[in-house]
BADREN-857171 format. One record per residue: residue number from 1; residue in three letters; x, y, z of N, C-alpha, C in turn. Coordinates in steps of 0.1 Angstrom, whole numbers. Example, Ala and Ser with C-alpha at 12.3 -4.5 7.8 and 13.67 -1.06 7.14 Angstrom:
R_1_ALA_132_-57_78_123_-45_78_132_-33_78
R_2_SER_128_-22_71_137_-11_71_129_0_79
END
This chain:
R_1_UNK_1463_1065_1597_1473_1079_1603_1466_1082_1611
R_2_UNK_1477_1089_1621_1473_1096_1631_1475_1112_1631
R_3_UNK_1472_1125_1635_1481_1133_1634_1487_1136_1651
R_4_UNK_1496_1145_1651_1498_1152_1669_1504_1164_1665
R_5_UNK_1501_1171_1678_1504_1179_1685_1517_1184_1685
R_6_UNK_1528_1176_1686_1542_1179_1683_1551_1171_1675
R_7_UNK_1560_1177_1672_1571_1171_1660_1570_1157_1665
R_8_UNK_1577_1147_1659_1580_1133_1657_1593_1133_1670
R_9_UNK_1591_1126_1677_1583_1112_1678_1570_1111_1682
R_10_UNK_1563_1126_1677_1550_1127_1683_1540_1128_1697
R_11_UNK_1533_1131_1701_1527_1134_1710_1516_1147_1711
R_12_UNK_1510_1147_1726_1502_1153_1725_1489_1150_1720
R_13_UNK_1477_1162_1717_1464_1160_1713_1464_1155_1696
R_14_UNK_1458_1148_1692_1459_1137_1680_1442_1139_1676
R_15_UNK_1444_1137_1659_1434_1135_1652_1438_1121_1645
R_16_UNK_1427_1114_1643_1426_1099_1635_1421_1102_1623
R_17_UNK_1425_1096_1613_1423_1100_1596_1422_1086_1598
R_18_UNK_1410_1078_1596_1406_1068_1594_1396_1068_1582
R_19_UNK_1401_1056_1571_1391_1056_1564_1380_1045_1563
R_20_UNK_1379_1040_1574_1370_1026_1579_1372_1011_1572
R_21_UNK_1365_1004_1581_1370_989_1579_1361_990_1558
R_22_UNK_1371_977_1555_1368_975_1541_1376_985_1529
R_23_UNK_1384_994_1538_1389_1002_1529_1398_994_1522
R_24_UNK_1400_999_1505_1410_993_1495_1420_1000_1488
R_25_UNK_1420_1014_1496_1432_1020_1497_1433_1030_1486
R_26_UNK_1417_1031_1478_1414_1044_1467_1413_1055_1478
R_27_UNK_1416_1062_1471_1415_1079_1475_1402_1078_1484
R_28_UNK_1404_1087_1495_1396_1083_1508_1397_1101_1514
R_29_UNK_1384_1110_1518_1387_1122_1518_1381_1125_1534
R_30_UNK_1391_1132_1537_1377_1135_1556_1367_1145_1546
R_31_UNK_1358_1148_1557_1348_1160_1558_1358_1171_1553
R_32_UNK_1363_1172_1565_1372_1183_1566_1383_1184_1569
R_33_UNK_1395_1198_1560_1404_1196_1559_1409_1196_1575
R_34_UNK_1422_1186_1578_1432_1193_1589_1442_1202_1589
R_35_UNK_1438_1218_1593_1445_1229_1591_1459_1225_1600
R_36_UNK_1470_1233_1592_1485_1230_1600_1484_1237_1611
R_37_UNK_1473_1244_1611_1477_1246_1629_1473_1239_1640
R_38_UNK_1469_1227_1633_1460_1217_1641_1468_1205_1651
R_39_UNK_1480_1206_1635_1489_1192_1641_1505_1200_1638
R_40_UNK_1516_1189_1638_1529_1196_1635_1537_1179_1627
R_41_UNK_1527_1165_1632_1535_1157_1627_1521_1147_1626
R_42_UNK_1523_1136_1615_1515_1130_1615_1523_1112_1620
R_43_UNK_1516_1100_1618_1523_1090_1621_1512_1078_1614
R_44_UNK_1518_1072_1610_1516_1067_1601_1509_1050_1607
R_45_UNK_1503_1043_1606_1498_1028_1609_1503_1017_1599
R_46_UNK_1510_1012_1602_1512_999_1600_1503_987_1596
R_47_UNK_1506_982_1579_1497_968_1576_1496_960_1586
R_48_UNK_1482_955_1590_1482_942_1592_1479_930_1589
R_49_UNK_1478_920_1593_1472_910_1583_1460_905_1590
R_50_UNK_1449_900_1582_1438_900_1585_1433_882_1593
R_51_UNK_1425_880_1602_1428_873_1610_1422_859_1600
R_52_UNK_1425_845_1602_1424_836_1597_1406_831_1599
R_53_UNK_1405_825_1586_1384_819_1587_1389_806_1592
R_54_UNK_1381_799_1603_1385_791_1605_1373_779_1597
R_55_UNK_1373_767_1600_1371_757_1594_1356_758_1597
R_56_UNK_1342_751_1587_1328_750_1599_1331_742_1607
R_57_UNK_1325_741_1616_1328_735_1631_1318_717_1627
R_58_UNK_1328_708_1626_1327_692_1623_1313_684_1627
R_59_UNK_1310_673_1620_1300_665_1631_1304_660_1641
R_60_UNK_1303_653_1648_1311_645_1661_1313_628_1650
R_61_UNK_1320_622_1655_1325_612_1648_1310_598_1643
R_62_UNK_1310_593_1633_1297_586_1635_1299_569_1644
R_63_UNK_1284_567_1649_1287_555_1657_1282_541_1650
R_64_UNK_1297_534_1657_1293_522_1649_1286_513_1655
R_65_UNK_1277_506_1647_1261_499_1653_1267_486_1649
R_66_UNK_1257_474_1660_1251_464_1655_1239_460_1651
R_67_UNK_1232_454_1644_1219_451_1642_1220_437_1648
R_68_UNK_1208_432_1659_1209_422_1665_1198_416_1667
R_69_UNK_1192_403_1660_1180_394_1659_1184_383_1670
R_70_UNK_1174_384_1683_1172_374_1689_1163_360_1687
R_71_UNK_1165_349_1685_1150_343_1681_1148_328_1689
R_72_UNK_1135_327_1697_1135_316_1705_1145_303_1700
R_73_UNK_1146_300_1707_1156_286_1706_1150_276_1704
R_74_UNK_1136_271_1692_1131_259_1685_1135_255_1679
R_75_UNK_1143_255_1672_1151_249_1661_1159_238_1661
R_76_UNK_1166_230_1659_1176_216_1656_1184_225_1656
R_77_UNK_1186_231_1646_1196_235_1639_1200_253_1640
R_78_UNK_1211_260_1643_1213_277_1647_1211_278_1629
R_79_UNK_1202_289_1633_1204_297_1611_1215_300_1608
R_80_UNK_1224_302_1596_1235_310_1595_1234_325_1601
R_81_UNK_1250_323_1606_1251_336_1613_1247_336_1627
R_82_UNK_1238_332_1634_1235_331_1643_1241_321_1655
R_83_UNK_1243_325_1670_1248_316_1680_1241_317_1689
R_84_UNK_1242_298_1698_1235_299_1706_1237_310_1722
R_85_UNK_1224_313_1726_1225_322_1737_1213_322_1746
R_86_UNK_1213_324_1756_1202_331_1761_1198_341_1771
R_87_UNK_1188_341_1779_1185_358_1782_1195_357_1793
R_88_UNK_1194_369_1800_1207_373_1815_1192_372_1826
R_89_UNK_1197_373_1837_1191_369_1846_1186_383_1848
R_90_UNK_1174_383_1859_1164_397_1861_1177_411_1864
R_91_UNK_1187_407_1872_1199_416_1873_1208_418_1863
R_92_UNK_1205_412_1850_1213_411_1839_1223_412_1840
R_93_UNK_1228_400_1846_1241_390_1846_1241_378_1840
R_94_UNK_1250_373_1839_1251_358_1827_1261_350_1836
R_95_UNK_1251_335_1838_1261_325_1843_1273_320_1841
R_96_UNK_1280_317_1848_1298_317_1842_1298_307_1835
R_97_UNK_1313_310_1825_1309_306_1810_1300_308_1803
R_98_UNK_1299_320_1801_1289_326_1793_1294_342_1794
R_99_UNK_1291_346_1781_1297_356_1777_1283_368_1776
R_100_UNK_1290_381_1782_1275_390_1783_1277_398_1777
R_101_UNK_1263_400_1764_1266_413_1753_1252_420_1759
R_102_UNK_1253_432_1759_1244_441_1762_1241_452_1749
R_103_UNK_1229_451_1746_1220_460_1735_1213_464_1737
R_104_UNK_1211_477_1727_1198_488_1730_1191_492_1722
R_105_UNK_1178_492_1724_1170_494_1712_1165_507_1711
R_106_UNK_1177_518_1718_1174_531_1710_1185_536_1716
R_107_UNK_1189_544_1710_1206_552_1710_1200_570_1713
R_108_UNK_1202_575_1721_1197_593_1722_1210_593_1718
R_109_UNK_1215_605_1708_1228_612_1705_1227_626_1706
R_110_UNK_1234_629_1720_1235_641_1724_1246_653_1718
R_111_UNK_1256_645_1713_1271_648_1712_1266_661_1698
R_112_UNK_1279_673_1703_1279_679_1693_1298_684_1695
R_113_UNK_1301_690_1682_1316_692_1689_1321_705_1687
R_114_UNK_1328_713_1695_1328_724_1695_1334_730_1683
R_115_UNK_1335_748_1682_1336_752_1674_1354_754_1670
R_116_UNK_1355_752_1659_1366_751_1649_1372_766_1659
R_117_UNK_1390_769_1659_1391_785_1661_1406_783_1659
R_118_UNK_1405_798_1649_1420_800_1647_1429_807_1661
R_119_UNK_1438_808_1663_1447_817_1666_1452_831_1657
R_120_UNK_1465_836_1657_1464_848_1657_1473_847_1641
R_121_UNK_1472_853_1631_1482_849_1622_1501_855_1624
R_122_UNK_1509_844_1618_1519_848_1624_1530_845_1611
R_123_UNK_1543_851_1610_1549_845_1599_1551_851_1592
R_124_UNK_1539_859_1582_1536_870_1571_1545_881_1572
R_125_UNK_1542_888_1562_1546_902_1559_1539_907_1550
R_126_UNK_1536_918_1554_1527_932_1547_1537_943_1548
R_127_UNK_1535_950_1529_1545_958_1529_1535_975_1524
R_128_UNK_1531_980_1529_1523_989_1518_1529_1002_1520
R_129_UNK_1527_1015_1506_1528_1028_1505_1516_1033_1512
R_130_UNK_1516_1045_1516_1505_1055_1521_1507_1069_1515
R_131_UNK_1500_1076_1508_1504_1094_1503_1487_1096_1509
R_132_UNK_1496_1114_1515_1487_1119_1516_1485_1133_1508
R_133_UNK_1473_1137_1511_1471_1145_1497_1464_1161_1507
R_134_UNK_1462_1169_1495_1461_1182_1505_1446_1187_1499
R_135_UNK_1441_1179_1486_1426_1178_1480_1426_1165_1478
R_136_UNK_1404_1167_1476_1399_1155_1477_1400_1145_1468
R_137_UNK_1405_1151_1456_1405_1141_1445_1424_1131_1447
R_138_UNK_1428_1134_1457_1443_1129_1457_1455_1133_1446
R_139_UNK_1451_1147_1442_1465_1147_1431_1477_1154_1439
R_140_UNK_1471_1163_1449_1485_1172_1454_1487_1165_1467
R_141_UNK_1499_1160_1462_1509_1152_1473_1513_1159_1484
R_142_UNK_1513_1157_1496_1517_1165_1507_1525_1156_1515
R_143_UNK_1527_1145_1517_1537_1134_1523_1534_1121_1520
R_144_UNK_1543_1112_1522_1546_1099_1516_1548_1091_1529
R_145_UNK_1544_1075_1535_1554_1072_1538_1551_1061_1532
R_146_UNK_1569_1053_1524_1567_1044_1518_1569_1030_1520
R_147_UNK_1572_1019_1517_1572_1005_1519_1570_1007_1537
R_148_UNK_1560_1004_1544_1558_1002_1555_1557_991_1558
R_149_UNK_1564_985_1566_1566_969_1567_1556_967_1583
R_150_UNK_1550_954_1583_1539_948_1597_1549_955_1605
R_151_UNK_1545_963_1613_1548_960_1627_1551_977_1623
R_152_UNK_1560_984_1614_1565_996_1616_1555_1011_1618
R_153_UNK_1560_1020_1625_1552_1032_1625_1555_1044_1626
R_154_UNK_1563_1048_1613_1570_1061_1610_1560_1074_1613
R_155_UNK_1574_1082_1613_1563_1096_1621_1568_1108_1611
R_156_UNK_1565_1115_1606_1572_1125_1599_1560_1140_1601
R_157_UNK_1573_1149_1600_1565_1160_1604_1559_1167_1590
R_158_UNK_1549_1174_1591_1540_1178_1578_1531_1192_1586
R_159_UNK_1536_1203_1573_1537_1214_1581_1521_1218_1569
R_160_UNK_1517_1207_1559_1502_1213_1553_1492_1205_1552
R_161_UNK_1481_1212_1551_1466_1211_1557_1465_1201_1551
R_162_UNK_1463_1186_1554_1454_1175_1550_1440_1169_1551
R_163_UNK_1437_1164_1539_1422_1162_1537_1421_1147_1532
R_164_UNK_1432_1140_1525_1430_1126_1516_1442_1118_1519
R_165_UNK_1441_1105_1517_1448_1098_1518_1447_1083_1504
R_166_UNK_1458_1076_1503_1458_1071_1493_1470_1059_1501
R_167_UNK_1465_1045_1497_1473_1034_1499_1473_1024_1491
R_168_UNK_1486_1016_1488_1487_1006_1479_1494_996_1489
R_169_UNK_1493_986_1487_1496_971_1494_1508_962_1482
R_170_UNK_1519_968_1488_1532_968_1480_1537_951_1478
R_171_UNK_1539_944_1490_1538_928_1491_1526_919_1502
R_172_UNK_1527_915_1504_1518_906_1511_1522_890_1507
R_173_UNK_1526_888_1522_1529_874_1524_1525_866_1532
R_174_UNK_1511_857_1532_1507_853_1542_1508_846_1549
R_175_UNK_1503_848_1563_1509_842_1577_1502_828_1579
R_176_UNK_1508_820_1588_1497_809_1589_1493_813_1604
R_177_UNK_1479_805_1608_1477_807_1618_1472_789_1623
R_178_UNK_1475_791_1642_1476_778_1646_1464_776_1650
R_179_UNK_1455_763_1648_1442_761_1647_1439_748_1662
R_180_UNK_1429_748_1668_1424_741_1682_1421_727_1674
R_181_UNK_1418_718_1680_1413_705_1683_1404_706_1684
R_182_UNK_1392_702_1678_1378_703_1681_1376_691_1690
R_183_UNK_1367_698_1706_1366_684_1710_1351_677_1713
R_184_UNK_1348_665_1715_1332_660_1710_1326_663_1725
R_185_UNK_1320_670_1724_1309_668_1738_1297_663_1737
R_186_UNK_1288_666_1750_1276_654_1751_1281_641_1751
R_187_UNK_1271_634_1748_1273_615_1751_1257_615_1744
R_188_UNK_1264_598_1747_1254_587_1737_1250_576_1748
R_189_UNK_1230_577_1747_1225_575_1764_1219_562_1751
R_190_UNK_1221_553_1755_1216_539_1752_1204_539_1766
R_191_UNK_1189_532_1757_1178_531_1759_1170_521_1754
R_192_UNK_1164_513_1764_1151_501_1761_1170_490_1761
R_193_UNK_1177_489_1771_1184_475_1772_1183_461_1772
R_194_UNK_1186_455_1767_1186_439_1763_1203_435_1762
R_195_UNK_1200_425_1771_1212_413_1776_1208_398_1773
R_196_UNK_1221_394_1764_1217_383_1761_1230_378_1769
R_197_UNK_1230_364_1768_1246_352_1777_1245_343_1764
R_198_UNK_1262_350_1758_1261_339_1745_1270_330_1753
R_199_UNK_1267_317_1749_1278_301_1746_1287_300_1740
R_200_UNK_1302_298_1747_1313_298_1741_1313_285_1728
END
């Protein structure tokens, strides 16, 4: 709530009456009253929706891998699951008619995912009652703004001293937040390459 030096719609010098972060709406009093000669009207702030909490940052997708064993061709018959192959030339090329396969003895994974983020909440609705009081116990009501909807900023001319306020959330319809799609950054780096050429 903010006091204004002139009557509604307000203007001039102002005094902000802020109950602080995390206020649950219970009776909240100022250190000293705002006297009638210090203001002519009050402007009520509208209720706002809290931001969405993003999901934890995910891990990159797993990397499919294949274990390969290359054996010397000194058997009359291939062991089960093995195929005939030969080592590539020094430049890593295979001769015509053979299929080239490259494997790595070590994979360095420096990938990570960008954090999950949420846009502002949309589509929801909050409605609150705000009551002003002239005493610290919130028993001497001075003014009230009832059923303040999200986006409303009502104003009222007030001529009594103000010292405390109380609020009650009477309707809360959650909104929805648009979420980003995390992206994978970084790369996979293969080390200790080994190339084999497989016969058809």
